[in-house]
N, C-alpha and C positions, 0 to 999 in steps of 0.2 A: 599589560600596562604595569604592574607592581613590580614586575621582575625586571622591566625598561627602563623603571626609572628610579629603582631605588639605590643603583649606583651612585647616579649622580650626586644624592646628598653624601657620598662617602668619599667624595674625591679628597686626595692628600693637599690638606690645605695648614694654616699656621696654626692651628690650635697646639696650645701647650700644657692645658689644664683641661683636662677632663672628670667630671663628678661624679661621684658614687651617687646614683640615686634608690630612693625608695620608692615605687610605685604608689605608694598612698599619698605622695607629694601630688598626684595628677598628671597626667601625661601630657595632656595641653600646656600644664607649667614648664614641663622638661621642653617641649619643643620650643619654648619662646625664652629660654635661657640664653642669655647672650654670650655667656662662656661655651656654649656647645656650636656656637657659630662663628663661622668663617666668609670673609668675602673679600676675593682677589681683586684688588682694584686695577690689577695691570691690564684687563680685558674688560671691555664695555659689555653693557648687560648684568643680569643677574648669576653671579657663581659662589651662593649659598652653599654651605656644606652644614649640616647638621646631623652627627650621629647618631642620633636617637632615633631618627625613623629608618634607616637600612639594620641597624640592632633589631629593633621589635621585627621587622619584616622577616628576615632570615631566621629570629627566633621561633617566631609561630610557624614559619615555613618548617623547621627540625621539627615540632612539635606535630604537624600534620603528618609528614612523612612518616616519624615514628609510629603515630597510629595506622597509619596503612600498611606498614611492615607488620603490625600484630595483625591484621584482619588478613592480609593474604597468607600468612600461616597458618592462621586457623581454619583456612579450607584447605591446606596442603600445598600451596605454590612456593615458590622461592624466590628472593629477592637477587636481581641477578646485578643492576646497577642504579645507581641514583644520584642525583644533583639538587641544587638548590631547589629548581620548580620543577622537580621530574621522578617517576621513578618505574624501571623498567621490571617485570617479574613473570614467571610462569604460573600458568593455571594446571588445573588438572583436566581430564578428558571430559569431564561435564562443564565444558566453556560455558553456555547461556546461563547454567545455574551459579556457578561462581561470578561471573558477573553483575548479577542481580544483587547478588550478597554483598558483592563490593559498593557499587550504586547505593546501596540502602545506607550507608554510613558516609559513602563520598558522592555525593549527587553529580551526575554530568551534565551541565548545561551551557549556556552562554553568557551567563550572570558575573561580573565581575568579581575575581576571586575563587570560582568555581571550578572545577576539574574538567579534563577532555580525555578521551580514550581512544588511543590507538591498538591497533590487533597486528600483531608481525607474527611470520612463521618462525623466523631464527632472528637472533643477534650475534654477532661478533664483536667484543671489546678489545682495545689497542691499547687503548691509554685513557684518563683522565679527559673527557671530553673529546673523546676519539672513539667513534664505534661506525658499525656498519648495521642496518635493517635490512630486512627480506621479509617482502610481503606475500600474500599468497598468490598475486599474479605476476611474479618473478621480477617486480620493480625493486631497485636498490635506494637506499637513501644514506648516505655517507653523511656522517657529522665530524665534525673537526674543526676545534677554535683556530682562529687565526687562519687558516687556509681557505682560497678560493674554491668554491661549491664544485667548480669543475675540475678540479685538482686534486679533490680530498680523497676520492675511492684509490687513484695511484698512490697518494700520499701514506695511507692505512697499509697497502697492502705490500707496499716495496719498501716503505721507511724514506722514500727522497721525493723528492717533484721541482719544480722551478715554474716561475710564473713572473709575469710584470706587476711591479706595484709602482704606487706614484709617492714622491716624498710630501708628507702632510706640511700644513703651513707652520704649526708649531714645532715638526720637527726642524724645518728648515730655519727658523727664527734663532733655535739654538744650536745649528752646526755652527763647527767652529772652521767649516772647509766652503763656506758662502754657498751651499748647494739650494738652488732655487727650488721654490713650492711646484708643485705639480711638475716636479721633473720625475719620467718613469725612467726604472733599472729593472734590469733581470736580475732574481731572485734566487738562489737556489737554497732550498732546507734540506735538511734531515733527522732525522728522527733521533735524538738523544736520549741516551740511557733504557733502562728498561721498566715496565709497569711494575709495581712496587707495591701497590694498595693491598693488591691480593694475590692468591697464590694462581699461576694461569694454568689452565688445561687444553689440550688440544680441542679445536672445535671441527665438527663435519657438516655445518651446514652449507657450505660452500664445497664441499666436495675436495677439499684439499688441507689435508692433515699436516700440521707442522707450520702451514701459512697464515693461518686464522686462529685465534685464540678466544677462548671465552675465560669467565674467572667463576671460583668457588663461589656458591651463593652465601648471603651472610643469615646467619642463623641467632636469633636471638634467645633461643634457649639455654 
């Protein structure tokens, strides 16, 4: 819930002044400050923007993730990939013991703001928000922002794909060519540029050296 809603409060608005705050002022006083709020009157309903909320959530997330990095490296694991709300890392050969150590500091349950744990056999990283996970039952999970689920594996492994996409209402209203809303068109997409966040190394998890890549793990030492 936190991950899916914090972006709503950080949408581009008409705010021109952003105050610098000291948290001694009180968190709720910051939330209720009109100079951090913006409401777009061109659309019905509430489109309020409050930058304090997403800033607080993402800042807290970074702290939690950094603490997780330290615990993983204490047990001898490596950090492979991390995002705002997730972290992929390796464990030692004593998997059950490692998991117990991790869960001691980061409880896994269904409560709001808690952690979930997923275990995979291998991972191939292609780009930011673009990777493939392989579980122990030979199932494949492809993650790629902006690409339909049934096209993600093709896009990640070949660098290109095509699919049908509708014109959204907001895009139609902004169009200078009078493109109607919900008009479906065929879109061809190709991966642009190279992954430069970290050094890429060949991966053998899929048995295709040179076609799949991992990255050098993060080391906090």
